[in-house]
C-alpha positions in Angstrom: 244.4 130.5 105.5 242.1 132.3 107.8 243.6 133.8 110.9 241.4 134.3 113.9 242.4 137.0 116.4 241.0 137.0 119.9 240.5 140.3 121.6 240.2 140.6 125.3 238.1 143.4 126.6 239.4 144.6 130.0 237.0 146.7 131.9 237.8 148.4 135.2 235.1 148.4 137.9 234.3 151.5 139.8 232.8 151.0 143.2 230.4 153.6 144.6 228.7 153.6 148.0 225.1 152.9 148.4 224.6 156.5 149.4 226.1 157.7 146.1 223.6 155.7 144.0 220.6 157.7 145.3 218.5 154.5 145.1 218.1 153.7 148.7 215.9 155.2 151.5 217.4 156.6 154.6 216.1 153.6 156.5 218.0 151.2 154.3 221.2 153.3 154.4 221.0 153.4 158.2 220.6 149.6 158.3 223.6 149.1 156.0 225.6 151.6 158.0 224.8 149.8 161.3 223.1 152.7 162.9 222.6 152.0 166.6 218.9 153.1 166.6 218.0 150.2 164.3 220.1 147.4 165.9 217.2 146.2 168.0 215.1 145.4 164.9 217.4 142.8 163.4 219.5 139.8 164.5 222.2 139.7 161.8 224.1 142.3 159.8 223.8 142.4 156.0 227.5 141.4 155.5 229.5 138.2 155.3 229.9 137.8 159.0 226.2 138.3 159.6 225.3 135.7 156.9 227.8 133.2 158.4 226.3 133.7 161.8 222.7 133.3 160.5 223.7 130.1 158.7 225.4 128.8 161.9 222.3 129.6 164.0 219.7 128.3 161.6 217.3 125.7 162.9 215.5 123.9 160.1 213.3 121.3 161.7 211.7 120.0 158.5 212.7 117.4 156.0 214.7 119.1 153.2 213.8 116.5 150.7 210.1 117.3 151.3 210.9 121.0 150.9 212.6 120.3 147.6 209.7 118.2 146.3 207.2 120.9 147.2 209.2 123.6 145.5 209.5 121.3 142.5 205.8 120.7 142.3 205.0 124.3 142.8 207.4 125.4 140.1 206.2 122.7 137.7 202.6 123.8 138.2 203.6 127.4 137.6 205.5 126.3 134.5 202.4 124.4 133.2 200.2 127.4 133.8 202.6 129.8 132.1 203.6 127.4 129.3 207.2 127.5 130.4 208.6 124.1 131.6 212.4 124.5 132.1 212.7 123.7 135.8 214.6 120.5 136.5 214.9 119.2 140.0 218.3 117.3 139.7 220.2 120.5 138.9 218.8 122.2 142.0 219.4 119.2 144.2 223.1 119.1 143.2 223.6 122.8 143.8 221.9 122.7 147.2 223.6 119.5 148.3 220.6 117.4 148.7 
């Protein structure tokens, strides 16, 4: 009889600040840190509260079904030209709530 053993790999995440990565410019770091000198250049902060406020205040005047159709056609044409047809609109419609 063959016994199968399952091993569970537990990894601990270590969080570091954006500054510690050394991958972001001073401008981006100032934006993330909500520097007062930059606040006049944006409407919403890059955090969950800012995202929630942006969603609440959005004003989409178009027909979302037309938008989905245009994205589908554009992606399909791109797929035809690249030889890669894996885009299926029903999956996207369900995820986006259309």
